[in-house]
N, C-alpha and C positions, 0 to 999 in steps of 0.2 A: 590641279597646277605643279608643275614640275618642282623637285627637290634641286633645289641648288648646292645641298650640304652633301649631295653621293659621296662626291669624293671622298668623305671623311668616313665614310661609313666602311673604308677595310684600312687593315695596318697600309697597305703600300702607300694609297693612298692619304693617309693622316701623316704618315714620316715624308712621304714629297712634300706634302704644305709646311708641315712644320721646318724643314730645311730652309724653304724657301723663306717663310716668316726670319727664321733667324738671319738669311742674307740680307733678306731686306734691313732690318736691325744695324746686321753690323756694317752697311753702307750708307745708313743713317749717321754711325757714327764715324765713318768714314770724312763724311761731310764736313761735319762737324767741327772735326780735326785738320779742316783745311783745306782737303783733298779734292779735286773735282770728280762728278760721278762717272764721268764718261773715262775716266782715267782708271779706276778702280772698276770699275765692270768689264772693262777690256782686260784688265789683269786675271781678273777672276773667271772671264771666260777664255784666256790661256793658258791658266793654271788648270782650266776643267771642273773648279769647283761649282761654276753655274752654268746653263744650256741658255744658248742665245735667246729661245720663247721667254723666259722670263724677265728681259731686260724692260719690254715694254711696261712689264707690271710694277716693276722698280720704280721707272721713270715719274710712271702715274700717282706710284703711294709716296715717294720723296718730293718729288720736284714741283709738282701741280698740288695735292693733296696739304702734305707735313711744309713744304719751304714755300709754296706761293712765289714763282718762278715767274717774273713776265716771259710770255711766248708769244710767235707767232709762227704759224701754217704756211707755208707757200706750195705751191706746183715750181719747179727751177725754169726759169726764165732761158737759163743756157748752160751747156757742159762746162764743169768745172773740174780741170784734170792737170789744171797748174797750180797748185795751193801757194808759192812761194809767198807771196803779199798779204795772202791772209795769215798764214805764220807769222810773218812778219809784224802784222797788226794786233791781230789778239794778243800774240805776247805782250806786247808792251800796255794792254790794259790789265794789269793785274791787280784792280778791285773787283774785274769780274771776273766770274765763271761761266763761261760759257758751255753749252752743252748741244749738238748738234743731234739731231735723230731722223739719220737716213733711210726711210722705208725704200724696200724693190721689191717688187710683185714677185719675183723666183726666189731672193736670195734672203729679204725677208727685214729686222730691222738693225742698225749700224749704227751704234753712239760714236760720235768723234769730239775731241776736243779740239779746237781750229788751231791753239797753240803749240800741242801736240806734234811734231811732224813724223813722227812713227805710227798715226793712225792716218795719214795722208799714202802712205807707203806703198800701200794696195787698193786704193781709195781712187774712184772716179765718181763724183757725182753730176749724174745724167739730167739732160734736160728734159723736162717735164714731169722727171718722178717727184715723188712729195715729202718735202722736209718741213721738219719741225724747230724753231729754234729758242734755245732754253737759257735766260740769264738770271744770276741772282749775284750777291756778294759775296764776294769772295770768303771776306770776314764781317762779322757785326752785322749792322744793318744799314739798309742804305732807300733812299727816297724811293716809291713806286716810281712816280715819273720818270728818274734817272733810269729805272730798269724797262721802261716801256722805252723809252727812249734810245736804250742801247741795244735792244733786241733789233728796232728798224735799223739801227746803223750797224748793228751785225749783217742784216742782207745787201745792203749798201756794201759794205766788204768784200761779200761774198761776188756781189755784180762787178768787182772792182769801180763802186762808183765812190765819188770824195766824202770822207766826214768833213763836216765843217768844224765842227767844236767837238772834241774828246778827251778833254783834261779832265771831265768828272770821270773817267775810269783809267787815267793811264796812272803807272804805279812800279817800281817795281814787282815782277814775280816772284813769289815763293818759292826754291826749291825743296821742295818733299820727296823724301823716299816713301816709296809705297809697298804696303806689305801685306797679299792678300788675307783677309781675316781668317782665321782657322775656325772657323763658324759649319762646316761639313762632318756630318754623322753619320756613319752605318743604318742603314735599315735593322737588317739583320745580324747576327755576329756568320751569320756565314757567308757574309759578302767577301772578295777577296779584300785582302789588306794590302795596305799599300807595299810597292815592290822598292826594294833595294836598288840604290843607286849604285853603278859599277863603271869603271873609267872601261874605254876602249868601246868597241863594237856592238850593238844589244845582242846578247845571244836569243835564236830564236823560243818563243815560248812554251814552257815544257807543261802546261796545265792551269785551270781554275780560268775561271771569265776573262774576256776580251775587254780590256777599257775602248773607246771609242769617241774622239771628240766632238764635238759639234762641228754642222759644215762650215766654211769659212770658203769665202766669197773671193775670186778673182775676175775683175774685169777687164773686159779684151780690151786694149788701149790701139793696138795695130788697125790699119784700115780693115782689115778682113784676117781673123785668124786661119793662115793660111800651111802648108804642110813644113815650112820654116818655124814655123811658131809649134808644131806637132812634133818637131824632133829636136825643140830646143826642152818641151817639156818630159820628151824621155830621157832625156840626158839629166835633166834637173832627177826625175823621180830615180832611175838609174842611182845616180849619184848619190841620194837618200837612201835607199834599202843597201846600197853596198856598205854604207857607214851602219845602220841601224838594221839587220837582216831579220827581226823581230817584228818590222812592222809593217804596215800595208795602206798604200796611199791608194784611199776610195775616192773617184770622180762621179761627179752627177752633174748632169746639163737638162734644163726644167723638169726638176723631180727626178726623172732617170735616172738608174746609177748605170753606166759607162763603161763594162770591159773591155772593149778593145777602141782605145781613143782614134784609131786609125779608121773606124766602121761610121765615127760620127763627124770629127773636123775634117772635113774634105772641103775642096775651096769653095769658099763665098758662103759658106752656111752660117759658121758664128762670125757673130758682124763688130764691127768697134759698138764699145758700150753693154756689152754682153755678159753677163754674169757666169761663171763656170764655178760650179763648188765642188769642193774637196773634204773629207777628213782624215784622220788618220787613225789606224786603229792596231791595237797591240798592249804586249803589258804592261812598257815601260818608254813612254811616250814623248820626244825629244823635240826641240829646233823645230817646231810647226812654223813659227814665228818666220824663221831664218827660209822654211820651205816656203810660206807662203809670198816670201818678197820675190826669191826667186823665180818662182811661177807666174808671178805679176810680170817680172823685165820677160819670160820667155813668152810672156801674152801681150809685150809692146812691141814697139818700132825696135828695140834694141835688142833680140833675140840672137841676132848672129853672135853673141857673146859665148854663148855656149855651144854653138857647134862648131869650134877650133880642136883641132888634132884630130886623129883617128874614127872612124866611125866605129871600130870596138872599142875606145877609150873612155875608161869611165873618171869624170873630173869631179876633184879633191874642192867639194865643196863647204863639206858639214867637218 
């Protein structure tokens, strides 16, 4: 019989598991304090204190086993790339915490608070892909039947269908300030210490380990990712690297690292709804969310906004 505790038999594995347990416990405290789990996990991913592969285990441990959220799982009947009405409706359901778990076969799991506009800035939910909807009370307790109905109603909202009676969910949504918990610990003393923040462009690293962010997804919303989109991405990345010369932008497509985007992003190869992944490597990582937003725009029909000015002009985006 396979030993399922092999991970814990070495110091590195034990420390990895310990940090994950501390992260999960910290997130449980955040939810008890009134935060939506999707909000705090996305903040932790942005901060680099957890990695994306941990999100699924946290959802299972907290929303299913501990908090007993109502949930539904579906294969999407339509592509969702205009979430304005979804945001408006769910923002008014202040008695509920809603977490959407979107599974993309290449990009992995993404957690979305549908009332949080920033979670939609770089996301489209693609038809036929797998989605789980979790619904729980924003505070206190709520009747199980109400939560089950709410989960069904969330799906209706996603499909732009009318919800007959949402009075049980409606309330002003409390504004809470998210602070990423300081649960991260170093496994060994020799691990790189946290870098000191400085103003202005980031100097190239002078030694030590480089940090690398998790892979972030940018879903193509243009009909095709063509030469104009390629040039827009070049402009965005050039602006980012001009601001932060010590950072590098890494790009992946279908698990393959792409060193020359011109060799991959040829006319017609990358189509609408396809995710392209990127991460940032360096000692002092900044503005990843802004970079993701600009790359999303560059992969959309609005790419021409980045092509203004001379060919060699570096845009001031960051």
